[in-house]
C-alpha positions as CSV (number, residue, x, y, z in Angstrom):
1,M,189.4,-31.1,21.7
2,A,185.8,-29.8,23.3
3,I,187.3,-27.9,25.6
4,M,190.0,-26.2,23.9
5,E,186.6,-24.5,21.4
6,A,184.7,-23.7,24.7
7,M,188.2,-22.2,26.4
8,M,187.7,-19.9,23.2
9,I,184.3,-19.8,23.2
10,R,184.3,-18.1,27.2
11,S,187.1,-16.1,26.8
12,R,185.6,-14.0,23.7
13,H,182.6,-14.0,25.5
14,I,184.5,-11.8,28.0
15,L,186.6,-10.0,26.1
16,K,183.4,-8.4,24.8
17,A,181.6,-8.4,27.8
18,A,185.1,-6.2,28.7
19,A,185.3,-3.9,25.9
20,G,181.5,-3.5,26.9
21,L,182.2,-1.9,30.0
22,L,184.7,0.3,29.0
23,L,183.0,1.4,26.6
24,G,180.3,1.9,28.6
25,T,182.4,4.0,31.2
26,G,183.8,6.1,28.8
27,A,187.7,4.6,29.2
28,V,187.9,5.5,25.6
29,P,188.1,8.8,24.1
30,L,185.1,9.6,21.8
31,S,186.6,11.7,19.4
32,A,183.2,11.0,16.8
33,Q,181.6,14.7,16.1
34,T,177.4,14.4,16.1
35,V,176.2,16.0,12.6
36,D,173.0,15.8,11.4
37,S,172.2,13.9,8.0
38,I,174.5,14.4,4.5
39,Q,171.9,14.8,1.7
40,Y,173.9,13.7,-1.7
41,P,173.0,15.9,-4.3
42,A,171.9,13.2,-7.3
43,G,173.6,10.1,-4.8
44,Y,177.0,10.9,-6.3
45,A,178.6,12.9,-3.7
46,P,180.6,12.5,-1.7
47,G,180.1,10.8,1.7
48,T,181.7,13.6,3.7
49,A,180.6,17.3,4.8
50,L,182.2,20.4,5.9
51,C,180.5,21.2,9.5
52,V,179.9,24.8,11.7
53,R,181.4,24.5,15.5
54,Q,178.3,25.9,17.7
55,A,178.6,28.2,20.2
56,D,177.1,24.8,22.7
57,G,180.7,22.6,21.2
58,S,178.3,20.8,19.3
59,C,179.1,20.7,14.7
60,S,176.8,21.8,12.1
61,T,177.4,20.3,8.7
62,V,177.3,23.3,6.5
63,S,173.6,24.3,5.2
64,T,171.1,27.3,3.8
65,M,169.9,26.6,7.5
66,V,173.5,26.0,9.1
67,P,175.9,28.3,6.9
68,M,180.0,29.1,6.5
69,P,180.4,31.8,8.6
70,V,182.6,34.3,7.0
71,T,183.6,37.6,8.6
72,T,185.3,40.6,7.1
73,K,187.7,42.7,9.2
74,Q,186.6,44.2,11.7
75,E,188.8,47.9,11.5
76,S,187.9,51.3,13.7
77,L,191.2,54.1,13.9
78,T,191.8,57.0,16.5
79,L,193.5,59.6,14.2
80,V,192.8,61.8,16.7
81,A,192.1,62.3,19.7
82,A,191.4,64.5,23.0
83,N,192.5,67.1,20.7
84,T,196.2,65.4,20.1
85,P,196.7,63.3,16.9
86,S,198.4,60.0,16.1
87,V,200.9,59.1,13.5
88,A,199.5,58.1,9.7
89,T,197.9,54.9,9.8
90,A,197.7,51.9,6.6
91,V,193.9,50.9,6.6
92,S,193.3,47.2,5.5
93,G,191.3,49.1,2.5
94,G,187.0,49.0,1.7
95,N,184.5,52.0,2.6
96,Y,185.0,53.3,5.5
97,V,182.8,56.3,8.0
98,V,185.1,59.7,8.8
99,S,183.3,60.7,11.7
100,Q,184.9,63.8,14.0
101,M,184.3,67.0,16.3
102,C,185.8,69.9,18.0
103,T,184.4,71.8,20.5
104,S,186.4,75.5,18.5
105,Y,187.9,74.7,15.0
106,N,189.3,78.8,15.4
107,A,188.0,80.0,11.9
108,G,190.1,76.8,10.6
109,S,189.1,73.6,8.8
110,L,190.3,70.2,9.7
111,A,191.6,67.6,7.4
112,V,191.8,64.2,6.5
113,R,194.8,63.0,4.2
114,Y,195.9,60.5,1.8
115,R,198.7,59.5,1.3
116,G,199.9,60.2,-2.1
117,P,201.0,58.2,-5.5
118,D,204.5,59.5,-5.2
119,G,205.2,57.8,-1.8
120,A,206.1,60.9,-0.1
121,T,203.0,63.9,-0.6
122,M,199.7,63.6,2.4
123,L,196.3,65.1,0.2
124,P,193.4,66.2,1.5
125,M,190.9,63.8,1.1
126,L,187.7,66.0,3.6
127,T,188.0,68.7,5.0
128,K,185.4,69.5,7.9
129,T,184.6,73.8,9.9
130,A,181.3,72.3,11.8
131,S,181.2,69.1,13.7
132,D,179.5,66.2,12.6
133,T,175.6,66.3,13.5
134,T,174.5,62.8,11.5
135,G,177.1,60.4,12.0
136,G,179.9,61.0,9.8
137,M,180.7,60.5,6.2
138,L,181.6,57.9,3.7
139,I,184.6,56.8,2.3
140,A,186.4,54.2,0.0
141,L,190.1,53.4,0.4
142,S,192.7,51.4,-0.6
143,G,194.3,49.1,0.4
144,N,197.3,50.2,2.2
145,A,196.4,53.3,2.5
146,V,198.4,55.8,4.4
147,V,195.8,57.8,6.2
148,D,195.8,61.2,8.8
149,A,194.9,63.9,10.0
150,V,195.6,67.6,10.9
151,L,194.0,69.8,13.0
152,P,193.6,73.9,11.8
153,L,195.8,75.7,14.1
154,G,194.5,77.0,17.9
155,S,191.4,74.6,17.3
156,V,190.0,72.9,21.4
157,G,188.5,69.8,21.9
158,C,189.8,67.7,18.5
159,N,188.4,64.1,17.6
160,V,188.6,62.2,14.7
161,T,188.1,59.3,13.7
162,L,187.5,55.8,11.3
163,A,185.6,53.0,11.4
164,R,185.9,50.2,8.1
165,V,181.3,49.2,6.9
166,P,181.6,46.0,7.1
């Protein structure tokens, strides 16, 4: 009986040593992430926390110093490029800056239009007879609004962009 107990104790020591070697060499995959300590408000919050993946691949607990990332949809549309209008385009909605410039308007006006409530008629939203010098004009559009631009006859070198303000 004593011999049997000695062999079992020795087997346990060998298993512990082997496990320590495996962990030390990285043979066992480690999937746990390191996170900052979690502070429990009033001691009753569950012991889990959201974390934000950092640029270096680490994970930091969401806090006032590391807030949850929030992004808005970025959108930039070219309505006219090199005096060639694009097809009418649906936008995400929100505030936009319309920037436009023409080498020559040929005594006419450029119009940025939106699709009206009947679903077919394009209505003028803004007209311009001179190039923007202050960076553009701020407009508001609803979600899925359809917009386009119409050039004056004989215009030269026109470009129109529509960029969403995040």
